[in-house]
C-alpha positions as CSV (number, residue, x, y, z in Angstrom):
1,M,2.2,24.4,0.6
2,T,0.8,21.7,-1.7
3,N,2.6,19.3,-4.0
4,P,1.0,19.5,-7.5
5,S,2.2,16.0,-8.3
6,A,0.6,14.4,-5.2
7,T,-2.6,12.4,-5.7
8,H,-5.2,10.9,-3.5
9,T,-6.8,7.7,-4.5
10,G,-9.8,5.9,-2.9
11,L,-11.0,2.3,-3.5
12,F,-14.4,0.7,-3.2
13,Y,-14.1,-3.0,-3.1
14,D,-16.5,-6.0,-2.7
15,S,-14.2,-8.7,-1.4
16,D,-10.8,-9.4,0.2
17,A,-9.6,-10.7,-3.2
18,H,-10.7,-7.5,-5.0
19,Y,-9.0,-5.4,-2.3
20,S,-5.8,-7.4,-2.4
21,R,-5.6,-7.3,-6.2
22,E,-6.2,-3.6,-6.6
23,V,-4.2,-2.3,-3.6
24,G,-1.4,-4.7,-4.3
25,S,-1.1,-3.5,-7.9
26,F,-1.3,0.2,-6.9
27,L,1.3,0.0,-4.2
28,R,3.6,-2.3,-6.2
29,D,3.6,0.1,-9.1
30,G,4.4,3.1,-6.8
31,L,7.1,1.3,-4.9
32,E,8.8,0.0,-8.1
33,R,8.9,3.6,-9.4
34,G,10.5,4.8,-6.2
35,H,7.4,6.7,-5.0
36,R,6.2,7.0,-1.5
37,T,3.0,5.1,-0.7
38,L,0.6,5.2,2.2
39,V,-2.2,2.9,3.3
40,M,-4.7,4.0,5.9
41,A,-6.8,1.0,6.7
42,P,-7.8,-1.3,9.5
43,P,-5.2,-3.8,10.4
44,R,-6.8,-6.7,8.5
45,Q,-6.6,-4.7,5.2
46,V,-3.0,-3.6,5.9
47,D,-2.2,-7.3,6.3
48,L,-3.9,-8.1,3.0
49,A,-1.9,-5.3,1.3
50,R,1.4,-6.7,2.7
51,A,0.5,-10.2,1.6
52,A,-0.4,-8.9,-1.9
53,L,3.0,-7.3,-2.2
54,G,4.9,-10.5,-1.6
55,R,8.6,-9.7,-1.2
56,L,8.0,-6.0,-1.5
57,G,5.8,-6.3,1.6
58,E,8.8,-7.5,3.6
59,R,10.4,-4.1,3.1
60,L,7.2,-2.5,4.5
61,D,7.4,-4.7,7.5
62,G,10.9,-3.4,8.2
63,A,9.8,0.2,7.8
64,C,6.8,-0.3,10.1
65,T,9.0,-2.0,12.8
66,A,11.5,0.9,12.6
67,G,8.6,3.4,13.1
68,R,8.8,4.8,9.5
69,G,5.6,3.2,8.2
């Protein structure tokens, strides 16, 4: 069964700053709206995404530690 409201987004980026800005903005928007988000990336990019989220990233750290992220 598919969810017609689900989307899949990819990103091409040329620097860490570009990645952080775009991914941080995308994730922040989704989290603030109460949406589920998913990042599938190498550990370095996951760390950049967490840092870009600031305080929202702290919530992700707790979810990952609890095995929910």
